C-alpha positions as CSV (number, residue, x, y, z in Angstrom):
1,M,-6.1,6.0,-23.6
2,F,-6.6,2.3,-24.3
3,L,-8.6,2.3,-27.5
4,P,-10.3,-1.1,-27.2
5,T,-11.9,0.2,-23.9
6,F,-12.5,3.8,-25.2
7,P,-13.9,3.8,-28.8
8,L,-13.6,7.6,-29.1
9,E,-15.7,7.9,-32.2
10,D,-18.7,6.3,-30.4
11,M,-18.3,8.1,-27.1
12,S,-20.2,11.2,-26.0
13,I,-18.5,14.4,-24.7
14,A,-19.4,13.4,-21.1
15,Q,-17.9,10.0,-21.5
16,I,-14.6,11.3,-23.0
17,E,-14.5,13.9,-20.3
18,H,-14.9,11.3,-17.6
19,A,-12.2,9.0,-19.2
20,V,-9.7,11.9,-19.5
21,L,-10.2,13.3,-16.0
22,S,-10.6,10.0,-14.1
23,P,-6.9,9.5,-13.1
24,S,-6.5,13.0,-11.7
25,L,-9.9,12.9,-9.9
26,L,-9.0,9.5,-8.4
27,S,-5.7,10.8,-7.2
28,A,-7.3,13.8,-5.6
29,R,-9.9,11.7,-3.9
30,I,-7.5,9.2,-2.4
31,K,-5.1,12.0,-1.2
32,K,-8.0,13.9,0.5
33,S,-9.6,10.8,2.1
34,P,-9.1,10.3,5.9
35,E,-6.1,8.2,6.7
36,N,-7.6,5.6,8.9
37,Q,-10.9,5.1,7.1
38,V,-12.0,2.9,4.2
39,V,-12.6,5.0,1.1
40,L,-16.3,4.7,0.3
41,P,-17.3,4.0,-3.4
42,A,-19.7,6.2,-5.3
43,R,-21.5,3.0,-6.5
44,T,-21.4,-0.7,-5.9
45,Q,-22.7,-3.4,-8.3
46,V,-22.9,-7.2,-7.6
47,L,-22.4,-10.0,-10.0
48,G,-22.7,-13.6,-8.9
49,P,-24.8,-15.4,-6.2
50,G,-27.9,-13.3,-5.4
51,S,-27.8,-11.3,-8.6
52,A,-29.6,-11.7,-11.8
53,S,-26.4,-11.7,-13.9
54,T,-25.2,-15.1,-12.9
55,S,-28.2,-16.9,-11.5
56,S,-28.0,-20.7,-11.4
57,E,-29.8,-22.9,-13.8
58,S,-32.9,-24.7,-12.8
59,G,-32.1,-27.6,-10.5
60,E,-28.7,-26.3,-9.4
61,S,-28.3,-25.9,-5.7
62,D,-25.6,-23.2,-5.7
63,P,-24.7,-20.5,-8.2
64,P,-21.1,-20.6,-9.5
65,A,-18.5,-19.0,-7.2
66,C,-15.9,-16.5,-8.7
67,L,-12.3,-17.3,-7.9
68,Q,-10.3,-14.8,-9.9
69,V,-10.9,-11.4,-11.5
70,C,-8.9,-9.2,-13.9
71,L,-9.8,-5.7,-15.2
72,V,-8.7,-4.6,-18.6
73,P,-7.1,-1.1,-18.7
74,G,-9.9,1.5,-18.5
75,G,-12.0,-0.7,-16.2
76,R,-14.7,-1.4,-18.7
77,Y,-14.0,-5.1,-19.4
78,L,-13.6,-7.7,-16.7
79,F,-12.3,-11.3,-17.0
80,A,-13.6,-13.6,-14.3
81,R,-13.0,-17.3,-13.5
82,F,-15.8,-19.2,-11.9
83,A,-15.5,-22.5,-10.1
84,Q,-18.4,-24.1,-12.2
85,P,-18.5,-24.1,-15.1
86,N,-14.7,-24.1,-15.2
87,G,-13.7,-21.4,-17.6
88,L,-13.1,-17.7,-18.2
89,S,-15.8,-15.2,-19.0
90,L,-15.6,-11.6,-20.3
91,W,-18.0,-9.0,-18.9
92,D,-18.8,-5.4,-20.1
93,L,-19.2,-3.3,-17.0
94,G,-19.7,0.0,-18.9
95,L,-17.5,2.9,-19.4
96,N,-18.2,4.5,-16.0
97,A,-20.7,4.6,-13.2
98,M,-23.4,6.1,-15.3
99,G,-25.0,2.8,-16.5
100,P,-25.5,-0.7,-15.3
101,A,-23.2,-3.6,-16.1
102,A,-24.2,-6.2,-18.6
103,S,-26.5,-9.0,-17.2
104,S,-24.5,-11.7,-19.0
105,P,-20.9,-12.2,-20.2
106,L,-19.9,-11.1,-23.7
107,A,-18.0,-14.3,-24.3
108,V,-16.8,-17.4,-22.5
109,V,-13.7,-19.6,-23.0
110,E,-14.4,-23.1,-21.6
111,G,-11.7,-25.2,-20.1
112,P,-9.8,-26.0,-16.8
113,Y,-7.8,-22.8,-16.2
114,D,-5.8,-22.4,-13.0
115,V,-4.4,-18.9,-13.5
116,L,-6.0,-15.8,-14.8
117,A,-4.2,-12.8,-16.2
118,D,-4.6,-11.4,-19.6
119,K,-3.5,-14.8,-21.0
120,D,-5.2,-18.2,-20.4
121,L,-3.2,-20.7,-18.5
122,G,-4.2,-24.2,-17.5
123,C,-2.5,-27.4,-16.2
124,N,-3.2,-30.7,-17.7
125,S,-3.3,-34.1,-16.0
126,S,0.4,-34.7,-16.6
127,G,1.4,-31.7,-14.6
128,N,2.5,-29.7,-17.7
129,T,1.1,-26.3,-18.4
130,N,-1.0,-25.4,-21.4
131,V,-0.7,-21.7,-22.6
132,S,-3.4,-20.4,-24.9
133,I,-3.2,-16.9,-26.4
134,Q,-6.6,-15.5,-27.4
135,E,-7.9,-12.1,-28.5
136,F,-11.3,-10.5,-28.5
137,Y,-12.7,-7.6,-30.5
138,P,-15.7,-5.9,-28.8
139,S,-16.6,-4.1,-32.0
140,K,-17.1,-7.2,-34.1
141,A,-20.7,-8.2,-34.8
142,E,-20.0,-11.9,-34.0
143,K,-18.4,-11.6,-30.6
144,G,-16.1,-14.4,-29.5
145,F,-12.5,-15.3,-28.6
146,E,-10.0,-16.0,-31.4
147,R,-7.0,-18.2,-30.6
148,L,-3.7,-16.8,-31.7
149,G,-1.5,-19.6,-30.5
150,A,-1.1,-22.4,-28.0
151,L,1.9,-24.0,-26.3
152,E,2.4,-26.9,-23.9
153,L,5.1,-26.2,-21.3
154,K,7.0,-28.9,-19.5
155,G,6.2,-28.5,-15.8
156,I,4.0,-26.2,-13.7
157,L,4.2,-22.5,-14.5
158,H,5.9,-20.4,-11.8
159,I,5.9,-16.9,-13.2
160,H,5.3,-15.3,-16.6
161,S,5.4,-12.0,-18.5
162,H,4.7,-10.8,-22.0
163,Y,5.5,-7.8,-24.2
164,M,4.1,-7.4,-27.7
165,Q,4.1,-10.9,-29.3
166,L,6.6,-12.4,-26.8
167,F,5.5,-14.6,-23.9
168,I,8.1,-15.5,-21.2
169,A,7.5,-18.4,-18.9
170,L,9.5,-19.8,-16.0
171,D,8.4,-23.2,-14.7
172,H,9.2,-25.0,-11.5
173,F,12.1,-26.9,-13.1
174,Q,13.8,-23.4,-13.5
175,H,13.4,-23.4,-17.2
176,V,13.0,-20.1,-19.0
177,T,10.9,-20.3,-22.2
178,V,10.7,-17.4,-24.7
179,W,7.8,-17.8,-27.1
180,D,6.9,-15.7,-30.1
181,Y,3.2,-16.7,-30.5
182,H,2.8,-14.8,-33.8
183,E,5.6,-16.7,-35.5
184,N,5.2,-19.9,-33.3
185,M,8.9,-19.9,-32.5
186,S,10.5,-20.4,-29.1
187,T,13.6,-21.3,-27.2
188,T,14.3,-22.7,-23.7
189,W,17.2,-22.6,-21.2
190,Q,17.7,-23.5,-17.6
191,L,18.6,-21.3,-14.6
192,E,20.9,-22.2,-11.8
193,S,18.5,-20.7,-9.2
194,I,14.8,-20.0,-9.4
195,A,13.7,-16.4,-10.3
196,Q,11.0,-14.6,-8.4
197,E,10.0,-12.0,-11.1
198,V,10.7,-11.4,-14.8
199,L,10.7,-8.2,-16.9
200,I,11.1,-7.7,-20.6
201,V,13.1,-4.5,-21.5
202,G,13.5,-4.1,-25.2
203,E,15.4,-7.1,-26.6
204,Q,16.5,-8.2,-23.2
205,I,15.1,-10.1,-20.2
206,V,15.7,-9.1,-16.6
207,L,15.3,-11.8,-13.9
208,F,15.0,-11.0,-10.2
209,N,15.9,-13.5,-7.4
210,V,16.7,-13.5,-3.7
211,E,20.0,-11.7,-4.0
212,E,20.6,-10.9,-7.7
213,I,19.3,-9.1,-10.7
214,S,20.5,-10.7,-14.0
215,V,20.2,-9.4,-17.6
216,W,19.8,-11.8,-20.5
217,E,19.8,-11.4,-24.3
218,I,17.0,-13.1,-26.0
219,P,18.6,-15.9,-28.0
220,P,17.5,-17.0,-31.5
221,L,14.2,-18.7,-31.6
222,S,13.4,-22.0,-33.4
223,R,10.2,-23.1,-35.1
224,Q,7.6,-25.1,-33.1
225,A,5.9,-27.7,-35.3
226,N,3.7,-29.3,-32.7
227,N,3.0,-26.4,-30.2
228,S,5.0,-28.2,-27.5
229,I,8.4,-27.8,-25.9
230,L,8.2,-31.1,-24.1
231,H,10.9,-32.6,-26.3
232,Q,12.6,-29.3,-27.3
233,E,16.3,-29.0,-26.7
234,V,17.3,-27.0,-23.7
235,I,20.1,-24.6,-24.9
236,R,23.1,-23.4,-23.0
237,H,22.7,-19.7,-22.2
238,S,24.4,-17.2,-19.9
239,P,23.4,-13.7,-18.7
240,R,25.1,-10.6,-20.0
241,F,25.7,-9.4,-16.5
242,V,24.6,-10.0,-12.9
243,F,24.6,-7.7,-9.9
244,N,23.5,-7.9,-6.3
245,H,20.5,-5.7,-5.5
246,I,20.1,-3.3,-2.6
247,Y,18.6,-5.9,-0.2
248,A,20.8,-8.9,-1.1
249,A,22.4,-9.1,2.4
250,L,19.0,-9.3,4.3
251,T,17.9,-12.7,5.6
252,R,14.3,-12.6,4.5
253,H,13.2,-12.8,0.8
254,T,12.8,-9.6,-1.1
255,A,9.5,-8.9,-3.0
256,F,9.6,-7.2,-6.4
257,S,6.9,-5.0,-7.8
258,V,7.5,-5.0,-11.5
259,P,5.4,-3.0,-14.0
260,S,2.0,-4.4,-14.8
261,P,1.7,-6.2,-18.2
262,W,-0.6,-3.3,-19.1
263,W,2.2,-0.8,-18.7
264,P,1.9,1.8,-21.6
265,A,3.7,0.7,-24.7
266,S,4.9,4.3,-25.3
267,A,6.6,4.5,-21.9
268,R,10.4,4.9,-22.2
269,D,11.2,3.8,-18.7
270,F,10.3,0.8,-16.6
271,Y,10.5,1.0,-12.8
272,V,10.9,-1.9,-10.4
273,G,10.2,-1.6,-6.7
274,L,11.9,-3.8,-4.0
275,V,10.5,-4.4,-0.6
276,N,12.0,-6.5,2.2
277,P,9.9,-7.4,5.3
278,A,13.2,-7.7,7.4
279,R,13.3,-3.9,7.6
280,Q,11.7,-2.4,10.7
281,T,10.4,0.6,8.7
282,P,8.7,-0.6,5.5
283,A,10.2,1.1,2.4
284,M,10.3,0.5,-1.3
285,Y,13.6,0.9,-3.2
286,F,13.4,1.6,-7.0
287,Y,15.5,0.8,-10.0
288,R,14.8,2.5,-13.3
289,F,15.3,0.6,-16.6
290,D,15.5,2.7,-19.8
291,Q,14.4,0.6,-22.7
292,S,15.6,3.1,-25.3
293,T,19.3,2.3,-24.5
294,Q,21.3,-0.9,-23.9
295,L,21.3,-2.2,-20.4
296,E,24.8,-2.1,-18.8
297,Y,26.3,-3.1,-15.5
298,P,25.2,-0.5,-12.9
299,Y,28.5,0.9,-11.7
300,R,27.7,4.7,-11.9
301,D,24.7,7.1,-11.5
302,T,24.2,7.4,-15.2
303,S,24.1,3.6,-15.8
304,N,21.1,1.6,-17.0
305,P,19.6,0.3,-14.8
306,S,20.0,3.1,-12.3
307,H,19.1,3.7,-8.7
308,A,15.9,5.8,-8.6
309,G,15.2,6.6,-4.9
310,R,13.4,5.3,-1.9
311,V,9.7,5.5,-0.9
312,L,8.7,5.6,2.8
313,S,5.3,5.5,4.7
314,L,4.2,2.1,3.4
315,P,1.7,0.0,5.3
316,D,2.9,-1.5,8.6
317,N,2.8,-5.4,8.8
318,L,2.6,-5.6,5.0
319,D,2.6,-9.1,3.5
320,C,5.1,-9.0,0.6
321,R,3.3,-12.0,-1.0
322,T,0.4,-9.8,-1.8
323,L,2.4,-7.2,-3.8
324,F,0.8,-6.5,-7.2
325,G,2.4,-5.0,-10.2
326,L,3.0,-1.2,-10.6
327,R,0.5,0.8,-12.5
328,L,0.2,4.6,-13.3
329,C,-2.3,7.1,-11.8
330,E,-1.9,10.7,-13.0
331,N,1.6,11.6,-12.0
332,D,2.1,8.8,-9.5
333,F,2.6,5.1,-9.4
334,C,-0.3,3.1,-8.1
335,Q,0.8,0.2,-5.9
336,R,-1.8,-2.4,-5.0
337,W,-1.5,-4.5,-1.8
338,Q,-3.7,-6.9,0.2
339,L,-3.3,-6.4,3.9
340,H,-5.2,-9.1,5.7
341,T,-8.8,-8.5,4.5
342,D,-8.2,-5.0,3.2
343,V,-7.5,-3.9,-0.4
344,M,-4.8,-1.2,0.0
345,M,-3.8,1.5,-2.6
346,S,-0.5,3.4,-2.3
347,L,0.1,6.5,-4.5
348,I,3.8,6.8,-4.9
349,P,5.5,9.8,-6.5
350,I,7.5,8.7,-9.5
351,P,11.1,8.8,-8.2
352,S,13.8,10.6,-10.1
353,S,16.9,10.7,-7.8
354,R,18.6,8.0,-5.8
355,E,19.2,10.5,-3.0
356,E,15.6,11.5,-2.6
357,R,13.2,10.1,-0.1
358,Y,9.5,10.1,-1.2
359,T,6.4,9.6,0.8
360,A,3.6,7.3,-0.2
361,I,-0.1,8.0,0.5
362,T,-1.9,4.7,1.3
363,R,-5.6,4.2,1.8
364,S,-7.9,1.2,2.3
365,M,-10.3,0.8,-0.6
366,Y,-12.3,-2.3,0.6
367,S,-12.5,-4.4,3.7
368,G,-13.9,-7.9,3.8
369,D,-13.0,-11.5,3.1
370,M,-12.0,-12.1,-0.5
371,M,-10.6,-14.6,-3.0
372,D,-9.1,-12.1,-5.4
373,F,-9.2,-8.4,-6.5
374,D,-8.1,-6.1,-9.2
375,F,-8.1,-2.3,-9.4
376,C,-8.0,0.0,-12.4
377,S,-6.2,3.2,-11.6
378,A,-7.3,4.8,-14.9
379,S,-11.0,4.6,-14.0
380,G,-11.2,4.3,-10.2
381,R,-12.9,0.9,-10.5
382,L,-12.3,-2.0,-8.1
383,A,-13.4,-5.6,-8.8
384,V,-13.5,-8.0,-5.8
385,A,-14.1,-11.8,-5.8
386,T,-15.6,-12.2,-2.4
387,A,-15.4,-15.2,-0.1
388,T,-19.1,-15.9,-0.8
389,G,-18.5,-16.2,-4.5
390,Q,-19.8,-12.8,-5.6
391,I,-18.1,-10.2,-7.8
392,R,-18.4,-6.8,-6.3
393,I,-17.8,-3.8,-8.7
394,L,-16.9,-0.7,-6.8
395,D,-16.8,2.7,-8.7
396,F,-15.0,5.4,-6.7
397,L,-15.8,8.2,-9.2
398,P,-19.3,9.4,-9.9
399,P,-20.1,10.4,-13.5
400,V,-18.5,13.7,-14.4
401,R,-21.0,16.4,-15.4
402,S,-20.2,18.0,-18.7
403,W,-18.4,21.4,-18.3
404,C,-16.5,23.6,-20.6
405,I,-17.8,21.6,-23.6
406,G,-16.3,24.0,-26.3
407,L,-12.8,23.8,-24.8
408,L,-13.1,20.0,-24.5
409,K,-14.2,19.6,-28.1
410,K,-11.1,21.6,-29.2
411,L,-8.8,19.6,-26.9
412,V,-10.1,16.2,-28.1
413,S,-10.0,17.3,-31.7
414,Q,-6.3,18.4,-31.3
415,L,-5.2,15.3,-29.4
416,F,-7.0,12.6,-31.3
417,G,-7.9,14.1,-34.7
418,I,-11.6,13.6,-34.2
419,S,-14.0,16.0,-35.8
420,G,-17.8,16.3,-35.7
421,I,-18.3,15.8,-32.0
């Protein structure tokens, strides 16, 4: 459980019960839903135009339109980027569907941001990218964002990833920058070909491109005095090894589904899914990366990374450009897609053998024009930035009624060491 979302000491039995059971209840609901129908939410709330939460100021003709949304694990907190004013806002949506969302944001970061994830990114007038790392503590009396670090990258950000205090950025000049924002140290090198995805596995970086997967050691970092790499030396660096992935010979570009940045820190394994639209029957092929051991060239079944099986029954006519990072839901992966105007969710059994063929269960969770969406598989909550500028919050799980309270008290006490509830 993600403790910033779930303050266990302050939660009721019913709230803890709901948080613990939500992944299994969501999995059961999706699997039992009719295949060709949109799954209906238990409750829908609206933020934005037409709602009291973001009404326009006196004299404004139009309320601000939401362009991007991002749910923090557990689904309680939502980051949203509005067109005007240009900045990020953090909203408290509540622990579950039992109560209304807050009528105003908890905090706002002002500035011209072009990308929204769990890091603030913005491009300045010179075409370089400003990266700002900020944190927020909901339990503090004076709520607000606190900046941990800032960096100016040379060029427009292409893709990024992070793990612990490391931030990895790839720009359109094919530079790779590794930045430790706690120590304000970084290094940069240049690739021969542009990468499409990046994954941090222990002390190594894995890059994915059209034909190859390459594994790189993180080189020594140097101190940044002025929070800018514009004039930093680009070092010479080579990968530990490179190998062709399963779809290297196909003519169309492969899409990679890497673990979400919110992947549990305690997880030993990372899985990466590969999808290629050139195949007549859509399928996702998995590689498994074990971060507890050294990555080696994959020449045998016990190597790391290793082949981990293939998943069938994916949506027809899928657009690989709308492939979102893998998340977990009970004993399955949760793969998020956008298919035309539909938000699609695929529950995929976690693969264990390269010889096995697994079947995905896919359902439509929302249908309508949209700018962006995010789905939290831990809570069954979907946030959609609609084409009309609203934020629609869809809860697919009703509040769980308290049952077997004595057993639950004992379970919570054993798992989390909490007494007196």
